[in-house]
Structure formats: structure tokens, C-alpha cells
C-alpha positions in Angstrom: 12.2 6.2 -10.8 15.4 5.9 -7.7 16.0 2.4 -6.7 18.3 1.9 -3.2 19.5 -1.8 -2.3 20.9 -2.4 1.3 21.9 -5.7 2.8 23.7 -6.4 6.2 24.3 -9.9 7.8 23.1 -11.8 11.2 25.3 -13.0 13.4 25.8 -15.7 15.5 26.6 -14.8 19.0 29.4 -16.7 21.3 30.0 -14.9 24.7 28.6 -12.0 26.3 25.2 -11.8 25.2 23.1 -9.4 27.8 25.9 -7.8 28.7 25.6 -5.3 26.1 22.5 -3.8 28.3 23.2 -0.5 29.5 24.2 -0.2 32.4 24.8 -4.4 32.9 28.4 -3.8 31.4 29.4 -1.4 33.9 29.4 -3.5 36.6 32.1 -5.5 35.3 35.6 -4.9 34.3 36.3 -5.1 30.5 32.6 -6.1 29.5 33.0 -7.9 26.1 30.7 -9.5 24.3 32.2 -11.6 21.3 30.0 -12.0 18.0 30.7 -13.1 14.3 28.6 -11.8 11.0 27.3 -14.5 8.8 26.0 -14.6 5.6 22.6 -14.9 6.4 21.6 -11.5 4.9 18.7 -8.8 5.3 17.7 -6.9 2.7 15.9 -3.5 1.6 14.5 -2.4 -1.2 13.8 0.9 -1.3 11.9 2.5 -4.9 10.8 6.0 -5.6 8.6 7.1 -8.2 8.1 10.6 -9.8 6.4 12.9 -7.3 2.5 13.0 -8.0 0.0 15.3 -7.3 -2.9 12.7 -7.5 -4.0 12.3 -3.7 -5.8 9.2 -4.6 -2.8 7.2 -5.6 -1.2 5.0 -2.5 2.2 6.8 -1.7 3.8 5.1 0.9 3.7 0.9 0.6 5.5 -1.7 3.4 6.2 -4.9 2.7 7.9 -8.1 4.0 8.6 -10.6 1.9 9.5 -13.2 4.0 6.2 -12.8 6.2 3.8 -12.3 3.3 2.7 -9.0 4.5 2.1 -5.8 3.6 0.4 -2.7 4.2 0.1 1.3 2.6 -1.0 4.4 3.2 -2.3 7.6 1.1 0.1 10.0 2.1 3.1 10.7 4.6 0.5 12.4 6.4 -1.7 9.5 7.4 1.5 7.3 8.2 2.7 9.9 11.1 -1.1 10.3 12.2 -0.6 6.4 12.8 1.7 7.5 15.8 -0.2 10.4 17.6 -0.3 8.2 20.2 2.0 5.5 20.4 5.5 4.5 19.2 3.7 1.7 16.9 0.9 2.1 14.8 -2.2 -0.4 14.7 -2.5 -0.1 11.5 0.4 -2.8 10.9 0.8 -6.1 11.8 4.3 -6.5 13.9 6.3 -7.6 11.2 6.6 -3.9 9.7 6.0 -1.7 13.1 9.9 -1.7 12.4 9.8 -0.4 9.0 7.0 2.1 9.2 9.1 3.3 12.7 12.0 4.0 10.8 10.7 5.4 8.1 8.9 7.9 10.1 12.3 8.9 11.8 14.2 9.8 8.8 11.0 11.3 6.6 11.6 14.3 9.0 15.2 15.1 6.7 13.3 14.2 3.5 11.1 17.1 1.9 9.3 15.3 -0.6 6.1 13.8 -1.1 6.8 11.2 -3.8 5.4 7.9 -3.6 7.2 5.5 -2.1 7.2 1.5 -1.5 10.2 -0.5 1.0 10.4 -4.1 0.6 12.4 -6.5 2.9 13.6 -9.9 3.1 15.6 -11.5 5.9 17.5 -15.0 5.0 17.6 -15.8 9.0 14.9 -17.9 10.0 12.2 -16.1 12.0 12.6 -15.7 15.8 15.9 -17.9 15.3 18.2 -15.9 17.4 20.5 -14.5 14.4 19.9 -11.1 15.4 17.7 -11.1 11.9 16.1 -7.8 13.1 19.0 -5.9 14.0 20.7 -6.4 10.8 17.3 -5.5 9.0 17.2 -2.5 11.3 20.7 -1.5 10.3 19.7 -2.2 5.7 16.8 -0.1 6.6 18.6 3.0 8.5 21.5 2.8 6.3 19.3 2.7 2.9 17.0 5.4 4.2 20.3 8.0 5.4 21.4 7.4 1.9 18.4 8.8 0.1 17.3 11.3 2.6 21.2 12.6 3.4 20.1 12.8 6.9 22.6 13.9 9.0 24.1 11.4 10.6 27.7 10.0 10.8 28.5 5.8 11.0 29.1 5.7 14.3 26.2 7.3 14.8 24.1 4.4 13.3 24.0 2.0 16.2 22.8 4.1 19.0 20.1 5.5 16.0 18.9 1.9 15.1 19.1 0.9 19.0 16.8 4.1 19.8 14.3 3.0 17.5 14.4 -0.7 17.8 13.6 0.2 21.7 10.8 2.0 20.7 9.3 -0.6 19.0 9.9 -3.7 21.4 9.4 -2.1 24.6 12.1 -2.9 26.6 15.7 -1.6 26.4 17.9 -3.0 23.3 21.5 -4.1 23.5 23.6 -2.8 21.1 26.0 -6.0 20.5 23.4 -7.0 17.0 24.0 -4.2 15.4 27.9 -4.0 15.0 28.3 -7.2 13.1 25.1 -6.3 10.8 27.2 -2.7 10.4 31.0 -3.8 10.3 30.9 -8.2 9.1 33.8 -10.1 10.2 34.4 -11.3 13.8 34.6 -8.9 16.8 34.5 -8.3 20.9 32.7 -5.5 21.4 34.3 -3.7 24.6 31.5 -1.9 27.1 33.4 0.4 29.4 32.2 3.5 31.1 32.1 6.3 28.3 32.8 4.4 25.4 31.9 1.5 23.2 35.1 0.4 21.3 35.5 -2.8 18.6 38.1 -5.6 18.6 38.7 -7.0 15.3 39.7 -10.9 14.9 41.4 -10.8 11.6 42.0 -14.2 9.6 40.1 -16.3 12.4 37.3 -17.0 10.0 38.4 -20.3 9.1 39.3 -21.6 12.6 35.4 -20.4 13.7 34.0 -22.2 10.1 35.6 -25.1 11.1 34.8 -25.6 15.1 31.5 -24.2 14.2 27.5 -26.0 13.6 24.6 -24.0 13.1 21.4 -25.9 13.6 17.8 -24.5 13.7 15.5 -26.3 15.8 12.5 -25.4 13.7 10.7 -23.5 16.4 10.7 -19.9 16.3 11.6 -18.2 19.7 9.0 -17.8 22.5 10.5 -18.1 25.6 14.4 -18.6 26.6 16.1 -15.9 28.6 13.5 -12.6 29.1 16.6 -10.0 28.7 14.5 -7.7 30.6 13.2 -9.9 33.6 17.1 -10.7 33.9 17.8 -7.0 33.8 15.5 -5.7 36.2 16.6 -8.7 38.6 20.4 -7.8 38.4 19.6 -4.2 39.2 17.0 -5.5 42.1 20.6 -7.2 43.6 19.3 -10.9 42.8 22.5 -12.8 43.8 21.7 -15.5 41.3 21.4 -13.4 38.2 24.2 -11.5 39.3 26.5 -14.6 39.8 25.7 -16.1 36.9 26.5 -12.6 34.2 29.8 -12.8 36.4 30.4 -16.3 34.8 29.1 -15.1 31.8 31.6 -12.3 31.8 34.7 -14.6 32.7 34.3 -16.8 29.7 34.2 -14.0 27.7 37.3 -13.3 28.4 38.3 -17.8 27.4 36.5 -17.5 24.4 38.7 -13.7 23.4 41.9 -16.1 23.9 40.7 -18.4 22.0 40.2 -16.8 19.5 43.5 -15.2 19.7 45.3 -18.5 19.7 43.1 -20.8 17.5 43.1 -22.9 20.3 40.0 -25.2 20.2 40.2 -26.4 23.7 40.2 -22.8 25.1 37.2 -22.1 22.4 35.3 -25.1 24.0 35.6 -24.3 27.7 34.8 -20.8 27.3 31.3 -21.9 25.6 30.8 -24.6 27.9 31.3 -22.1 30.8 29.1 -19.0 29.1 26.4 -22.0 28.5 26.3 -23.2 31.7 25.5 -20.0 33.3 23.0 -19.4 30.8 20.9 -21.9 31.4 21.0 -21.1 35.3 19.7 -17.6 34.1 16.7 -19.9 32.7 16.1 -23.4 32.6 13.7 -22.9 29.8 16.7 -21.6 27.2 16.6 -24.6 25.5 13.6 -26.6 24.6 13.6 -30.6 25.2 14.6 -30.9 21.6 17.1 -28.5 21.5 18.3 -30.8 24.5 18.0 -34.1 22.6 19.9 -33.0 19.4 22.8 -31.5 21.3 23.1 -34.7 23.9 23.1 -36.3 20.0 25.7 -34.2 18.7 28.1 -35.2 21.8 27.4 -38.9 21.5 29.0 -38.1 17.9 32.0 -36.3 19.1 30.6 -32.3 20.0 32.7 -30.7 22.9 29.8 -28.5 24.0 27.0 -26.0 22.6 25.0 -23.1 23.8 21.6 -21.5 22.3 22.1 -18.4 19.6 20.0 -15.0 21.1 17.7 -15.8 24.0 16.8 -18.9 23.2 13.5 -21.1 24.0 13.6 -22.1 20.1 15.3 -20.7 16.9 19.3 -21.4 16.4 21.7 -23.0 18.5 25.8 -23.8 17.7 27.4 -26.9 18.1 31.3 -26.4 19.1 33.2 -29.4 17.4 36.5 -30.7 16.5 37.3 -29.8 13.1 38.1 -33.8 11.8 34.9 -34.4 13.1 32.7 -31.3 11.7 31.4 -33.3 8.3 30.4 -36.7 10.0 28.5 -34.7 12.9 26.5 -32.9 10.3 26.1 -35.8 8.2 24.8 -37.5 10.7 22.4 -35.0 12.2 20.8 -34.5 8.8 19.9 -38.1 8.3 18.7 -37.5 11.8 16.2 -34.7 10.4 18.1 -32.0 12.4 18.4 -28.8 10.1 21.8 -28.2 9.3 22.7 -24.3 8.5 25.1 -23.9 6.2 26.8 -20.9 6.7 29.9 -18.5 6.3 31.4 -15.7 7.9 31.5 -12.4 6.0 34.3 -10.3 6.7 32.1 -6.7 5.1 29.1 -5.5 6.9 25.9 -3.3 5.2 26.6 -2.4 2.0 24.4 0.2 0.3 23.9 0.6 -3.3 22.1 3.3 -5.9 21.1 1.2 -8.4 19.1 4.2 -10.1 
């Protein structure tokens, strides 16, 4: 039996989210998205058995351990047939659509019929806004790339993962979540006409970790910003949406400067500007409960806050003076708030062949 394992980190998005959707970033000078990889990993395990001619044996098994869901197909042909009229298969629970879609793509490069099992799990809570599905996507693509030896370079994995996920979620997918999953670290992803580049902030993990508190609302994301809705409004020329995106773009410059100078004051100013603009885009981005925790944290000494991802539940971050972080975390935990411990990780996706 051959076993391949992979894991990729989730992320905290700091500034510039949604600008990573093409072509939004083309309308801004030096459009940037800034995020950091954290030790909330998505993990994939692929088991490949010896080839068998026994057709009655289930040859493909897909399992999401954290969602406690599984499915099986008697053959690769049955898997492919289930996609005949759609990019998604109705024979699977939604948590396994991405598994099947990625496997379907890579199977065209693998000329074997050996029984195969894919098991996954993700440490980030479901709907947390930490990019867990994108981390899982990168881990899946990376492990299947190793298995099938498909003709992709590492730099081609990000557009591949984006395109495959787009066919699963039925709307354009941005690119920012794939970069920390693949490469790790703290980065500014710069999006320009014709290319996307990555600026790495080395030796800034301690600065960020000392000023961030990560909280989980306990509610899976179900509303917040609808990226596709604001995307369409921007293209249609909505003045309010355009103004909000301009302010988000400006906020990224402040956050980038703060990371370069390791300035808490500039960092808090940039996050506050980002947060205000996002609230203008979608008043439902934070639930009442999230706003109450943010207010409580402010009373304890936090400078500002923002939701992670599209909001409407999930996680949010507090920006705090380093000397007050421990006190704020302790009081919030006493209040019953779920504070997530995390560390920034400098490495991205790791693939291991444990045959």
C-alpha cells in the first residue's frame, strides 16, 4: 500500500480581502492583500492499494473526518459519470464536492485502477473565515500531484486550485487564501496587470502574535459580505461600493507599512480603516454577539477589531497592545468567549510519501 500525507495551513486575513478577485484589483494602483499563515492545518491522507480485478470492491472512498461524512464509488468510471452534467455531483454531501472535483481532474493524468481512499480533516472550525477550504484544496492538489505526477509546476497550483474551487462554489474564487496555504509565512500578495507577486515579511511573527487575539464566535458563517454581490455592484459602478474598496486598498498600505516598521499604532490604524470600510460594504458582516465581544474587548484595552473572511459568523481578530494581550484573553475566556491559541507558521504545504 502507498500512503501520501499532506497538510497546509489556514490563514488570518489582515487587509485587502476581496480585492484578490479578478478584475477588481486592476482598478487600483498596487492592489495588495495581506495575510499570515497559522497553525490551523488542513490535512489529507491518500491510501492506494494494490490493483485488483474484483469489480465488486469499492474502489474509491472519500471521507471528511471533521464533518463525519463519507462516500464511495465502485469505480473511477462511476465517479466520472456522476459529473456528466455538472461540475458537482449530487451523489455526494457538499463537504465532499471539492474532494471529488479535484480527484476527477487529477485522475486524467493517472492511468491506474487501484483502489484509493482520500481522508481529510481541518483544524479550523467550519465556516470560520480562516480559509480552511482553500488550505484543504492546496493540500489535496499537492498530494494528488505527487501521486499522479501530473504536469504542473508549483506556481501553477494556485491558479489550478482557484479554478477547481470556482466550479464547486459556482462564483469566482479569489487567490489570497492559496498563497499562505502553499508558502506559509506573512505576505503581501501584490496584484498587477499580467502578474501576481508575493512580498514576504521576515522576522515579523513575534510582532503580529503579540498584537493579535483570535476569537471564534461559535457560529458558522452564513451571511456577512457576499463577495459575488459586491463584485457585481463594483462592476456596475455602485459609488458606495467603489468608495469602500478604495478605502480597503488604502488600508493595505498602512498595514504593509506597519509590518515593515513594526509599528503598533500604524497597524491599528490600518486595521481600523479596513474594518470601517467592510462594515460599509455589508452591515451584517458582524453578528450582534461578535460586536458585543468587540465592545467588551475595547473596554479591556483593545485598539480595534475586524472579522475574518466574509464574516456573518466565524472568527474575528482583536488588535491589542502587547502588554494587555494576556489580560484581555483571560477576561474574555472568563466571559465564555472562545479564544483560539495560534502561532504563525513560516512553512506552507508539506507533502510526505510514507510508503
